C-alpha positions in Angstrom: 58.2 -8.5 -63.0 56.1 -7.9 -66.2 54.8 -11.5 -66.1 53.8 -11.2 -62.5 51.9 -8.0 -63.2 49.9 -9.7 -66.0 48.5 -12.3 -63.6 47.8 -9.9 -60.6 44.2 -9.5 -59.4 43.0 -5.8 -59.9 42.2 -3.9 -56.7 38.4 -3.4 -56.2 36.6 -0.6 -54.3 34.5 -1.7 -51.3 31.8 -0.2 -49.0 32.0 0.7 -45.3 28.7 0.7 -43.4 29.0 2.4 -39.9 26.1 1.7 -37.5 26.0 4.0 -34.5 24.3 3.1 -31.2 24.1 4.7 -27.8 25.1 2.8 -24.5 21.7 1.2 -24.4 22.1 -0.1 -27.9 19.5 2.3 -29.3 20.2 3.5 -32.9 21.6 7.1 -33.1 20.6 9.2 -36.1 22.2 12.5 -37.2 25.6 11.6 -35.9 28.4 12.9 -37.9 30.7 10.2 -39.4 34.1 11.3 -40.9 36.7 9.2 -42.7 40.2 10.6 -42.9 42.5 8.9 -45.5 46.3 9.0 -45.9 45.7 10.2 -49.4 43.8 13.3 -50.5 40.8 11.2 -51.7 38.9 11.1 -48.4 35.1 11.0 -48.9 33.0 13.8 -47.4 31.5 13.4 -43.9 28.1 11.9 -43.6 25.2 11.8 -41.1 23.6 8.7 -39.8 20.0 8.1 -40.9 17.1 6.8 -38.8 18.5 3.3 -38.8 21.7 4.7 -37.3 23.7 4.0 -40.4 26.2 6.0 -42.6 27.4 4.2 -45.8 30.6 5.0 -47.7 30.6 3.3 -51.2 33.4 2.7 -53.6 36.2 3.3 -51.1 39.7 2.6 -52.4 41.5 -0.1 -50.2 43.8 1.2 -47.6 44.0 2.5 -44.0 41.5 5.2 -42.8 40.8 7.1 -39.5 37.2 7.1 -38.5 35.6 9.6 -36.1 31.9 9.8 -35.0 30.5 12.8 -33.2 27.1 13.6 -31.8 26.1 16.3 -29.3 25.7 14.8 -25.8 28.1 11.9 -26.5 31.8 11.5 -26.1 33.5 11.6 -29.6 34.6 8.2 -30.9 37.8 7.7 -33.0 39.5 4.6 -34.3 41.4 3.1 -37.2 39.7 1.0 -39.9 41.3 -0.7 -42.9 39.3 -1.1 -46.0 40.1 -4.1 -48.2 38.2 -5.7 -51.1 35.1 -6.7 -49.2 32.5 -4.5 -47.7 32.7 -3.9 -43.9 29.9 -3.5 -41.3 31.4 -1.6 -38.4 29.4 -1.1 -35.2 30.2 1.9 -33.1 28.9 2.4 -29.6 29.0 6.0 -28.2 29.4 6.8 -24.6 27.3 9.5 -23.0 29.2 12.7 -22.2 29.7 13.1 -18.4 28.3 16.6 -17.6 28.8 16.2 -13.8 31.0 14.1 -11.7 29.2 14.9 -8.4 25.6 14.8 -7.6 24.1 18.3 -7.0 20.8 19.9 -7.8 21.1 22.4 -10.6 18.4 24.6 -12.0 19.8 24.0 -15.5 18.1 21.0 -17.1 20.3 18.4 -18.8 20.4 18.6 -22.6 19.9 14.9 -22.5 16.2 15.4 -21.5 14.0 14.1 -24.3 17.1 13.8 -26.5 16.5 10.2 -27.6 16.3 10.5 -31.5 13.8 7.6 -31.6 11.5 9.4 -29.1 11.7 12.6 -31.1 10.9 10.7 -34.3 7.7 9.4 -32.8 6.8 12.6 -30.9 7.4 15.0 -33.8 7.0 12.8 -36.8 4.6 13.5 -39.7 2.3 11.0 -41.2 3.5 9.5 -44.6 1.7 7.5 -47.2 -2.0 6.8 -47.5 -3.5 3.3 -47.6 -7.0 2.8 -48.8 -9.1 0.1 -47.1 -12.6 -1.4 -47.8 -14.6 -3.6 -45.5 -11.5 -4.5 -43.5 -12.1 -6.1 -40.1 -9.6 -6.4 -37.4 -10.2 -7.9 -33.9 -8.6 -6.9 -30.7 -9.7 -9.1 -27.8 -13.5 -8.4 -27.2 -13.4 -5.5 -29.7 -14.0 -5.7 -33.4 -13.3 -2.8 -35.8 -14.8 -2.8 -39.3 -13.4 -0.2 -41.7 -16.2 0.0 -44.3 -14.5 2.7 -46.4 -11.6 5.1 -45.9 -7.9 5.2 -45.5 -5.0 4.9 -43.1 -1.8 6.9 -42.8 1.2 6.1 -40.5 4.3 7.6 -39.0 7.6 6.4 -40.4 9.0 3.3 -38.7 11.3 3.6 -35.7 13.8 0.8 -35.3 11.9 -1.2 -37.9 8.5 -0.7 -36.1 5.6 1.4 -37.2 4.0 2.8 -34.0 1.2 5.3 -34.9 -1.6 5.3 -37.4 -4.7 7.3 -38.2 -7.9 6.1 -40.0 -10.3 8.5 -41.7 -13.5 7.3 -43.2 -16.5 5.2 -42.2 -16.1 2.4 -39.6 -18.0 0.5 -36.9 -16.8 -0.6 -33.5 -18.4 -3.6 -31.7 -17.6 -4.7 -28.2 -19.3 -7.5 -26.3 -18.2 -8.9 -23.0 -18.6 -12.5 -21.8 -18.8 -11.4 -18.2 -22.2 -11.0 -16.7 -20.9 -8.5 -14.1 -19.2 -6.5 -16.9 -22.4 -6.6 -19.0 -24.3 -5.2 -16.1 -21.8 -2.3 -15.7 -22.0 -1.6 -19.5 -25.8 -1.4 -19.1 -25.4 1.0 -16.2 -22.9 3.2 -18.0 -24.3 3.4 -21.6 -27.7 1.7 -21.6 -26.8 -1.5 -23.3 -24.9 -4.7 -22.5 -22.8 -4.4 -25.7 -21.3 -1.6 -27.7 -22.0 -0.8 -31.4 -20.6 2.6 -32.4 -20.1 4.1 -35.8 -17.0 6.3 -36.1 -15.4 8.6 -38.7 -11.8 8.7 -37.4 -9.5 6.6 -35.3 -6.0 7.1 -33.9 -4.0 4.1 -32.8 -0.8 3.8 -30.9 0.5 0.2 -31.1 3.5 -2.1 -30.8 1.7 -5.2 -32.1 1.3 -6.3 -35.8 -1.4 -3.8 -36.7 0.6 -2.1 -39.5 1.4 -5.4 -41.2 -2.3 -6.5 -41.0 -3.6 -3.3 -42.5 -0.9 -3.0 -45.2 -1.6 -6.5 -46.4 -5.2 -5.6 -46.9 -5.0 -2.1 -48.4 -4.0 -0.2 -51.6 -1.3 2.5 -51.6 -2.7 5.8 -52.7 -1.0 8.9 -54.1 -2.6 11.6 -51.9 -1.8 13.8 -48.9 -2.6 12.7 -45.4 -4.0 16.2 -44.4 -7.2 14.8 -42.9 -5.3 12.2 -41.0 -3.0 14.8 -39.6 -6.0 16.8 -38.3 -7.4 13.7 -36.6 -4.0 13.0 -35.0 -3.7 16.6 -33.8 -7.2 16.5 -32.3 -6.4 13.4 -30.2 -3.0 14.6 -29.1 -4.5 17.9 -27.9 -6.6 15.9 -25.5 -4.2 13.2 -24.3 -1.1 15.4 -24.0 -2.8 18.3 -22.1 -2.6 18.1 -18.3 -5.8 19.1 -16.4 -5.6 20.5 -12.9 -8.3 19.2 -10.5 -9.9 22.6 -10.6 -9.8 25.0 -13.6 -10.1 28.6 -12.3 -12.2 30.6 -12.5 -14.7 27.7 -12.9 -15.4 26.1 -9.5 -16.4 22.8 -11.2 -14.2 19.9 -10.1 -12.7 17.6 -12.8 -14.4 14.3 -13.2 -12.9 11.2 -11.7 -11.8 10.0 -15.2 -10.1 13.3 -16.0 -8.2 13.2 -12.7 -6.8 9.7 -13.2 -6.0 10.1 -16.9 -4.9 13.7 -17.2 -3.5 14.9 -13.9 -1.2 13.0 -11.6 -0.3 10.0 -13.8 -0.9 11.3 -17.3 0.6 8.8 -19.7 2.9 9.8 -22.5 1.8 7.4 -25.2 4.8 8.1 -27.5 7.2 7.2 -24.7 5.0 4.2 -23.7 5.3 2.7 -27.2 9.0 3.4 -27.5 9.6 1.7 -24.2 7.8 -1.4 -25.5 10.0 -1.4 -28.6 13.2 -1.0 -26.5 12.1 -3.7 -24.1 11.2 -6.2 -26.8 7.4 -6.1 -26.0 6.3 -6.2 -29.7 4.4 -8.4 -31.9 1.0 -10.1 -31.8 1.4 -11.7 -28.4 3.4 -9.1 -26.4 2.6 -5.8 -28.2 0.0 -3.2 -27.2 -2.9 -1.6 -29.0 -4.5 1.7 -28.0 -7.4 3.0 -30.1 -9.0 6.5 -29.8 -12.3 6.6 -31.8 -14.2 9.7 -32.9 -17.7 8.2 -32.9 -21.0 9.6 -34.0 -22.5 9.1 -30.5 -19.3 9.1 -28.4 -16.5 11.5 -29.6 -13.7 10.0 -27.5 -14.2 6.3 -27.1 -11.0 4.4 -26.2 -10.1 0.7 -26.3 -6.8 0.1 -24.6 -5.0 -3.3 -24.7 -1.7 -3.6 -22.9 -0.1 -6.8 -21.6 1.6 -4.7 -18.9 -1.8 -3.4 -17.6 -4.4 -1.2 -19.4 -4.8 1.2 -16.5 -1.6 1.2 -14.4 -2.7 4.3 -12.5 -5.2 2.0 -10.8 -2.5 -0.5 -9.7 -4.5 -3.3 -11.3 -3.3 -6.1 -13.6 -6.2 -6.2 -16.1 -5.0 -5.9 -19.7 -8.2 -4.6 -21.5 -10.2 -1.5 -20.8 -13.0 0.4 -22.7 -13.3 4.1 -21.7 -15.6 6.9 -22.7 -13.8 10.2 -22.1 -16.6 12.8 -22.0 -16.4 14.8 -18.7 -19.6 16.7 -19.7 -21.7 13.5 -20.0 -23.3 11.1 -17.6 -21.7 8.3 -19.7 -18.1 9.5 -18.9 -16.1 6.7 -17.2 -14.5 3.3 -17.4 -17.1 1.1 -19.1 -15.1 -2.1 -19.0 -11.9 -3.4 -17.3 -10.9 -7.0 -17.5 -8.4 -9.6 -18.4 -7.8 -10.8 -22.0 -10.2 -13.4 -23.4 -7.3 -15.8 -23.7 -6.6 -15.6 -20.0 -10.3 -15.8 -19.1 -10.9 -18.9 -21.3 -7.8 -20.6 -20.0 -8.5 -19.7 -16.4 -5.1 -18.2 -15.9 -6.1 -14.8 -14.5 -4.3 -13.7 -11.3 -5.6 -10.9 -9.2 -2.0 -10.3 -7.9 -0.2 -10.6 -11.2 3.0 -8.6 -10.9 3.4 -6.6 -14.1 6.2 -4.4 -12.8 9.4 -4.0 -14.7 11.5 -2.7 -11.8 11.1 -3.1 -8.0 12.7 -0.6 -5.6 14.8 -1.9 -2.7 16.0 1.3 -1.0 15.7 5.1 -1.3 18.3 7.6 -0.1 16.6 11.0 -0.4 17.9 14.5 0.4 15.2 17.1 0.3 15.3 20.8 0.8 12.1 22.6 1.7 11.3 26.3 1.4 13.9 28.9 1.1 16.6 30.3 3.4 16.0 33.8 2.1 12.9 35.8 1.3 14.7 37.3 -1.6 15.2 34.0 -3.5 12.8 32.2 -5.9 13.9 28.8 -4.9 11.2 26.1 -5.6 9.2 24.7 -2.7 10.9 21.3 -2.9 14.3 20.4 -4.2 15.4 16.8 -4.1 18.3 14.5 -4.8 17.0 10.9 -4.7 19.1 7.8 -5.1 17.0 4.7 -5.9 18.4 1.2 -5.5 16.3 -1.3 -7.3 16.3 -4.7 -9.1 14.9 -5.6 -12.5 11.8 -7.8 -12.5 12.2 -8.6 -16.3 15.2 -9.1 -18.6 16.5 -6.8 -21.3 14.8 -3.6 -19.8 16.0 -0.5 -21.6 13.3 2.0 -20.8 10.8 2.2 -18.0 8.2 4.5 -16.6 8.6 5.8 -13.1 5.7 7.5 -11.3 6.5 11.1 -10.3 4.3 14.1 -10.1 4.8 16.2 -13.4 5.0 19.3 -11.1 8.5 17.9 -10.1 10.7 18.4 -13.2 13.8 16.3 -13.4 17.0 18.2 -14.2 19.5 15.3 -14.2 19.7 11.5 -14.0 23.0 10.0 -13.0 24.0 6.4 -13.6 27.4 5.2 -12.3 28.5 8.8 -12.0 27.6 9.7 -15.6 24.5 11.6 -16.8 22.1 9.6 -19.0 19.1 10.6 -21.1 15.5 10.5 -19.9 12.1 11.5 -21.1 9.8 14.0 -19.3 7.7 16.6 -21.0 6.7 19.8 -19.2 4.4 19.9 -16.1 1.5 21.3 -18.2 1.7 18.4 -20.6 2.1 14.6 -20.4 5.0 15.1 -18.0 5.4 11.5 -16.7 8.9 10.4 -16.3 10.7 7.6 -18.2 14.1 6.3 -17.1 16.5 5.2 -20.0 19.3 3.0 -18.5 22.5 3.0 -20.5 22.5 -0.8 -20.5 20.0 -3.6 -20.9 19.0 -4.6 -17.4 19.2 -8.2 -16.2 16.4 -9.8 -14.3 17.2 -10.0 -10.5 20.3 -7.8 -10.8 20.6 -4.8 -8.6 21.1 -1.3 -10.0 21.2 2.3 -8.7 20.2 5.6 -10.3 20.2 9.2 -8.8 17.6 11.8 -9.8 17.8 15.5 -9.3 14.5 17.4 -9.5 12.6 20.3 -8.1 9.2 21.9 -8.3 6.9 24.6 -7.0 3.3 24.2 -5.9 4.0 20.7 -4.7 4.5 21.5 -1.0 1.1 23.0 -0.1 0.8 25.5 2.8 -2.5 24.1 4.0 -0.8 20.7 4.3 2.7 21.7 5.2 4.1 19.0 3.0 3.4 16.9 -0.1 -0.2 15.6 0.1 0.0 11.9 1.0 -1.5 10.6 -2.3 1.0 12.4 -4.5 4.2 10.7 -5.7 7.1 13.0 -4.7 10.0 10.7 -5.6 10.4 8.3 -8.5 8.5 5.0 -8.0 8.2 2.1 -10.4 4.9 2.1 -12.2 2.5 -0.7 -11.1 1.4 -2.2 -7.8 2.5 -0.5 -4.6 6.2 -1.4 -4.1 7.8 -1.5 -0.6 11.3 -0.3 0.1 13.5 0.9 3.0 14.4 4.6 3.3 17.1 6.9 4.4 15.6 10.4 4.5 17.5 13.7 5.1 15.5 17.0 5.3 16.8 20.5 5.3 14.2 23.1 6.4 14.2 26.7 7.6 15.6 27.2 11.1 13.2 26.8 13.9 10.7 24.6 12.2 10.2 20.8 12.4 9.7 17.7 10.2 7.3 14.9 11.0 8.1 11.9 8.8 8.3 8.1 8.8 10.9 6.1 10.6 13.4 6.8 13.4 15.3 10.1 13.7 19.0 9.3 13.9 20.6 12.7 13.5 19.8 16.4 13.7 21.8 19.6 13.5 22.5 22.7 11.5 23.6 23.0 7.9 24.2 26.6 7.0 20.9 28.4 6.9 19.0 25.1 7.4 18.0 22.8 10.2 18.9 19.3 9.2 17.5 16.0 10.3 18.0 12.4 9.2 15.5 9.6 9.4 15.7 5.9 8.6 13.0 3.3 8.0 14.4 -0.3 8.1 11.0 -1.9 7.6 10.0 -2.0 3.9 7.1 0.4 3.5 4.9 1.3 0.6 5.3 5.1 0.9 7.4 7.7 2.6 5.8 11.0 3.5 6.5 14.1 5.5 5.0 17.2 7.0 6.8 20.4 7.5 5.7 22.2 10.7 6.8 25.7 11.3 6.2 25.6 15.0 5.4 22.5 17.1 5.9 21.0 20.6 7.1 17.4 20.8 6.5 14.8 23.5 7.3 11.1 23.5 6.4 8.0 25.6 6.7 4.2 25.5 3.5 2.2 25.6 4.1 -0.4 28.2 2.0 -3.3 26.9 3.0 -3.2 23.2 6.4 -1.6 23.9 5.7 0.9 21.0 7.4 4.2 21.1 4.8 7.0 20.7 5.8 10.5 19.6 3.3 13.3 19.3 3.8 16.7 17.6 1.4 19.4 18.4 1.5 22.2 15.8 1.0 25.7 17.1 -2.4 27.1 16.0 -2.9 30.6 17.5 -6.4 31.8 17.3 -7.8 28.4 16.4 -11.5 27.8 17.2 -10.7 24.4 18.7 -7.5 23.7 20.7 -6.4 20.1 21.1 -6.4 18.3 24.4 -3.2 18.0 26.4 -0.3 16.0 25.0 -0.6 13.5 27.8 -4.3 13.0 27.1 -3.6 12.5 23.4 -0.7 10.1 24.1 -3.2 8.1 26.3 -5.5 7.8 23.3 -2.7 6.6 21.1 -1.8 4.0 23.7 -5.4 2.9 24.0 -5.7 2.3 20.3 -2.4 0.5 20.1 -3.4 -2.0 22.9 -6.9 -2.5 21.6 -6.0 -3.1 18.0 -3.0 -5.3 18.9 -5.3 -7.4 20.9 -7.8 -7.8 18.1 -5.5 -8.0 15.1 -1.9 -8.6 16.3 1.1 -6.2 16.2 1.5 -3.8 13.3 4.7 -3.7 11.3 5.9 -0.5 13.0 7.4 -0.2 16.5 7.3 3.6 16.5 4.1 5.6 15.9 4.5 9.3 15.3 1.4 11.5 15.5 1.2 15.0 14.1 -1.7 17.1 15.4 -2.2 19.6 12.6 -4.5 20.1 9.6 -5.4 17.2 7.3 -5.9 13.6 8.2 -3.9 10.6 6.9 -2.5 7.3 8.1 1.0 6.6 6.7 3.6 4.0 7.7 4.3 4.7 11.3 3.0 8.2 10.9 -0.5 9.7 11.6 -1.7 13.1 10.7 -4.7 14.1 12.9 -6.5 17.4 13.2 -7.2 18.7 16.7 -10.9 17.9 16.2 -10.1 14.3 15.7 -8.0 14.1 18.8 -10.7 15.7 21.0 -13.6 13.7 19.5 -17.3 14.6 20.0 -16.6 15.9 23.5 -14.4 18.7 22.2 -16.7 19.9 19.4 -19.8 19.1 21.3 -18.8 21.6 23.9 -19.6 24.4 21.4 -21.8 22.9 18.7 -24.9 20.6 19.1 -24.3 17.3 17.4 -26.7 14.6 16.2 -25.9 10.9 16.9 -24.4 10.2 13.5 -22.1 13.2 13.6 -21.0 12.4 17.2 -20.1 8.8 16.1 -18.0 10.2 13.2 -16.0 12.4 15.5 -15.5 9.7 18.1 -14.2 7.3 15.5 -12.1 9.7 13.5 -8.8 9.2 15.3 -9.2 5.4 16.0 -9.8 5.0 12.2 -6.6 6.7 11.5 -4.8 4.6 14.0 -6.4 1.4 12.5 -4.8 2.5 9.2 -1.4 1.5 10.6 -2.7 -2.1 10.2 -5.0 -1.9 7.2 -3.4 0.5 4.8 0.3 0.2 5.9 1.1 -3.1 7.6 -0.8 -4.8 4.8 -1.6 -3.1 1.5 -4.5 -3.8 -0.9 -3.1 -5.4 -4.0 -5.3 -3.4 -6.4 -8.2 -0.9 -6.4 -10.5 -3.9 -6.3 -9.2 -4.7 -2.9 -9.3 -1.2 -1.4 -12.5 -2.2 0.5 -10.3 -4.3 2.8 -8.3 -1.3 4.1 -11.3 1.1 4.1 -13.7 -1.5 5.5 -11.4 -2.8 8.1 -10.7 0.8 9.3 -14.4 1.4 9.7 -14.9 -2.0 11.5 -11.9 -1.2 13.8 -13.5 2.1 14.7 -16.6 0.1 15.8 -14.4 -2.1 18.0 -13.1 1.0 19.6 -16.6 2.2 20.2 -17.4 -1.0 22.0 -14.3 -0.8 24.2 -14.7 2.9 25.0 -18.4 2.5 25.8 -19.0 5.9 24.3 -22.4 4.9 22.9 -21.4 5.3 19.3 -21.4 1.6 18.3 -25.1 1.4 17.4 -25.1 4.9 15.9 -22.2 4.2 13.6 -23.8 1.1 12.0 -27.1 2.9 11.6 -25.3 5.8 9.9 -23.3 3.4 7.7 -26.5 1.6 6.6 -28.2 4.8 5.8 -25.2 6.0 3.8 -25.1 2.7 1.7 -28.9 2.6 1.0 -29.7 6.3 0.8 -26.5 8.1 0.1 -25.5 11.7 0.9 -28.1 14.5 1.1 -29.3 15.4 -2.4 -27.7 12.3 -3.8 -29.4 11.4 -7.2 -28.7 7.6 -6.8 -28.6 5.0 -4.1 -25.0 4.1 -3.6 -25.6 0.4 -3.2 -27.2 0.2 -6.7 -24.2 1.9 -8.4 -22.3 -1.4 -8.5 -20.6 -4.0 -6.3 -18.0 -3.2 -3.7 -15.4 -5.1 -5.8 -15.6 -2.4 -8.5 -14.2 0.1 -6.0 -13.6 3.6 -7.3 -14.9 2.7 -10.7 -18.3 3.1 -9.1 -17.5 6.9 -9.1 -19.2 8.3 -12.1 -20.8 11.6 -13.1 -24.1 10.4 -11.6 -22.6 8.5 -8.6 -19.8 10.8 -7.5 -18.0 9.6 -4.4 -20.0 6.3 -4.3 -16.9 4.2 -4.6 -15.5 5.5 -1.3 -18.9 5.1 0.4 -19.1 1.4 -0.6 -15.5 0.7 0.2 -15.7 2.2 3.6 -19.2 1.6 4.8 -20.3 -1.6 3.0 -16.8 -3.0 3.3 -17.1 -2.5 7.1 -20.4 -4.3 7.0 -18.8 -7.3 5.2 -16.3 -7.6 8.1 -19.0 -7.1 10.7 -21.1 -9.9 9.1 -18.2 -12.3 9.2 -17.6 -11.4 12.8 -21.3 -12.2 13.6 -21.1 -15.5 11.9 -18.0 -16.5 13.9 -19.3 -15.3 17.2 -19.8 -18.0 19.8 -21.6 -17.7 23.2 -18.7 -19.2 25.1 -15.7 -18.0 23.2 -17.2 -14.7 22.1 -15.0 -13.1 19.4 -11.9 -15.3 20.0 -12.2 -17.2 16.7 -12.6 -14.0 14.8 -9.6 -12.4 16.5 -7.5 -15.5 15.8 -8.4 -15.2 12.2 -7.4 -11.5 12.0 -4.1 -12.2 13.9 -3.4 -14.9 11.2 -4.3 -12.5 8.4 -2.0 -9.8 9.6 0.9 -12.1 10.3 0.6 -13.9 7.0 0.4 -10.8 4.8 2.5 -8.3 6.8 4.5 -6.0 4.5 2.8 -7.6 1.4 0.1 -6.7 -1.0 -3.1 -8.5 -0.2 -6.1 -9.4 -2.5 -9.7 -10.1 -1.8 -9.0 -13.7 -2.7 -6.2 -13.8 0.0 -8.6 -12.6 2.6 -11.3 -15.1 1.5 -8.8 -17.9 1.8 -8.0 -16.9 5.4 -11.7 -16.7 6.2 -12.3 -20.2 4.8 -9.3 -21.6 6.7 -10.8 -20.4 10.0 -14.4 -21.0 9.3 -13.6 -24.4 7.9 -16.0 -24.1 5.0 -16.2 -22.7 1.5 -17.2 -19.0 1.6 -17.4 -18.1 -2.1 -21.2 -17.7 -1.7 -20.7 -15.0 0.9 -18.2 -13.0 -1.1 -20.2 -13.4 -4.3 -23.2 -11.9 -2.5 -21.7 -9.1 -0.6 -18.4 -8.2 -2.5 -19.4 -8.9 -6.1 -23.2 -8.5 -5.8 -25.6 -5.7 -4.9 -28.5 -7.6 -3.3 -29.6 -6.3 0.1 -32.3 -8.5 1.9 -35.5 -7.6 3.6 -36.6 -9.6 6.6 -40.0 -10.1 8.2 -40.2 -12.0 11.5 -43.5 -13.3 12.9 -43.5 -15.1 16.2 -45.8 -16.4 19.0 -45.2 -18.2 22.4 -46.2 -21.7 23.4 -45.2 -21.6 27.1 -41.5 -21.0 27.1 -41.1 -22.2 23.5 -40.9 -19.6 20.8 -42.5 -20.4 17.4 -41.3 -18.2 14.6 -41.6 -17.7 10.9 -38.8 -15.7 9.1 -39.2 -14.4 5.6 -36.3 -13.2 3.4 -37.2 -11.1 0.3 -35.7 -8.7 -2.2 -32.8 -11.0 -3.2 -31.8 -13.4 -6.0 -32.7 -17.1 -5.7 -29.2 -18.1 -4.8 -28.8 -15.5 -2.1 -28.3 -17.1 1.3 -27.6 -15.9 4.8 -27.6 -17.2 8.4 -29.9 -14.8 10.3 -29.6 -14.6 14.1 -32.6 -14.1 16.3 -32.3 -12.4 19.7 -34.3 -12.2 22.9 -34.1 -9.4 25.5 -34.3 -10.8 29.0 -33.7 -9.0 32.3 -32.1 -6.1 30.5 -29.7 -8.2 28.5 -29.7 -9.4 24.9 -29.1 -13.1 24.1 -28.9 -14.8 20.7 -31.4 -17.7 20.9 -31.1 -19.2 17.4 -29.7 -18.7 13.9 -32.1 -19.3 11.0 -30.5 -20.3 7.6 -32.2 -18.5 4.7 -32.0 -18.8 0.9 -33.6 -16.8 -1.8 -37.0 -15.2 -1.4 -38.5 -17.7 1.0 -40.1 -18.3 4.5 -38.6 -20.6 7.1 -40.4 -21.7 10.3 -38.3 -22.3 13.4 -38.6 -23.0 17.2 -36.5 -22.0 20.1 -36.8 -22.9 23.8 -36.4 -20.0 26.2 -35.6 -20.1 29.9 -38.3 -17.5 30.6 -40.6 -15.3 28.7 -38.5 -12.4 27.2 -39.4 -8.7 27.1 -39.0 -8.7 23.3 -37.7 -10.6 20.3 -35.2 -8.8 18.1 -33.7 -9.1 14.7 -30.3 -7.8 13.8 -29.7 -6.7 17.4 -25.9 -6.2 16.9 -26.2 -5.0 13.2 -25.1 -8.5 12.1 -26.5 -8.1 8.6 -26.9 -5.2 6.2 -30.6 -5.1 5.6 -32.9 -2.9 3.6 -35.9 -3.3 5.9 -36.7 -5.3 9.0 -40.3 -6.0 10.1 -41.2 -7.8 13.4 -44.8 -9.0 13.9 -45.3 -9.6 17.7 -48.4 -11.4 19.1 -51.4 -9.0 19.6 -49.2 -6.0 18.5 -49.3 -3.8 15.5 -46.6 -4.1 12.9 -43.4 -2.3 13.7 -41.1 -1.4 10.9 -37.4 -0.4 11.1 
């Protein structure tokens, strides 16, 4: 025995490293890790650090009992045997189940904003200071030169540094390669490129920015006090939510304020964390968001994000340059485009799908109002189950659109509560889902959300305003899903919503109704009507079921026509538009006659004035021609929205002209069919609006920018211009195509066939301007890029001068086109009025600023020769010089 002992290997102490993660494999810090030994020499308990690790060194070999505890998680226990080699032990905690049944509770889950990595970014303090000198970094078309100064950064999270601040002297240069973008820069800030000196810059990033700066800097021994002040200044702007109006001031927020700091205010800390969790890091996949405090522009922002620089606009462009200065004429989006890599390689895609999740079905149970006047129950209380599939692999955190007014209390995943991120309604309160597992592309999942909020159901609307997101929707392009909706409302009132009603009854103090929508739609909406009559009818030609609600309006200045009269108008619009465009996606059309106007999937809100048209209001108030046309077209435009905003959906804001323009064009078709005399008046009014704007307008809308820029044409100087160009000039684009396709024998049949094809091809899909151009080229059997470049992406509006004389029955004419670029071309129809009717006698092809002579043989001498008789072309000025007559100018 003694000899054996002399040759035995001595027992050595070892280390135990415990790494703690949550169900989604995120590292958990400040978890308590305890080792219990069979002897009395157990080490003291330890807390995990920011890497999720707790290390026990010099442990004597032997059996131990390990326990890990953390608030919000189920305690973990298990045996571990320590030998002579160090052990790396992973521990995965399960989330504590706070509720086994889905119910809306006023108490908010303690898991809200509980992610330790989120808190580390959100509340972290800057550490270390790095001096830089003449350092240049380039991000796409932007170049930053840091002449002198220093950086400071937040501590790393999961090995990634996410936030940095520069203080010193720097220069920012930005130059676009796009001629259209350069023109916009010139319009916004007076030059075609940007050169701005700055004294501070805050950056949020998931790319390799930290490594690039660290390798080209010197570590200093000083406090980051100035850097903290700069970070605090930026956070105070980007984290503060701004209501559309700020009482007592009557001034409305700017367009940029509204899209950045109201409905879809981004939480940049959560954005960066989601990119880290989802593996979107590094030079190729990571993001970079810079906020510069310049000498001329105090809040200039360059945002680069592979998932979309401005997701609130539902657009795929990855790069944007913004000047946030609501008190300045230069406030706005200066640049929005794809990366230089994509532009150079020709791989840009106007319909690129950057979504992470895509919804399939919603089951929503909503309670509106209160059953008792003594309660303080919020306006809207919702339990929403969303079934969805992942569009990308390894998703562990994703933003969902939801109005910050609606505060989430619980999120349930497979019967268990899970963490989520959502700050308060007065801050950057967007919502972020944190699944407890890494999602697989194409696989279907389900999550249930409980939330409530006041001030979201507005009395003047009787429901959530149509543009506001009242249930969680994946961020990005409009997604379509089917719906199962249940509403509980105070007794005696009614709900008007999308889909088919399949059930109604009483549930305690509430009236309950259930609705289903089996056709995938882009948005579910509702209106709560306290008192309304209901009538239904089936339209015989289209077989559509029409249901009309007429809300009671005692003492109203205008009362709507009878329900039968209004159902007749609904049927007329259905037949007419089905004939011109094909069937919409919805077999049932519900119309609510109440305040507010909107066209939603299978649901139309229309005020009484819209239903009565000019005849109703004209009985009490004198109307001019343009106003009469607007009232006559109001309801047909809403009905046309069933095709153009709902059956098909614009892919991005660039394509919004399709829905707005086609609605306006459809209203003109209704004018023709109704014979109400408004066809001519509506096109004259549209032309005046495009070329002259609203009364007291400081700028001509057409000159603000091309239609393709959409709502970005809305600036401090050109407020509302984006909507004018989308609706009025967009309608002219369709009207000009119709004119080019018109045939004396077949009339509008070719155009109608094209529109039937367009609707059938893209039904229940997002559609781009390029999609529409392809359909046009298919039916016109020729390239049409020239037309869309001129009218959609250009701002030229031609002038025409027609001189003519007769040689017997032969017309000899000379047509001059002016006020356009050399490449601008247009086929110009010439008309003759004969025996009270107007005939097209020829079409003159024109290009650039030029004059073309033409001849046309007539059957008899006409009363007059006309240009643009059917408003075939948007023109700035038309001049006709008749023989022996003075000039006449229109």
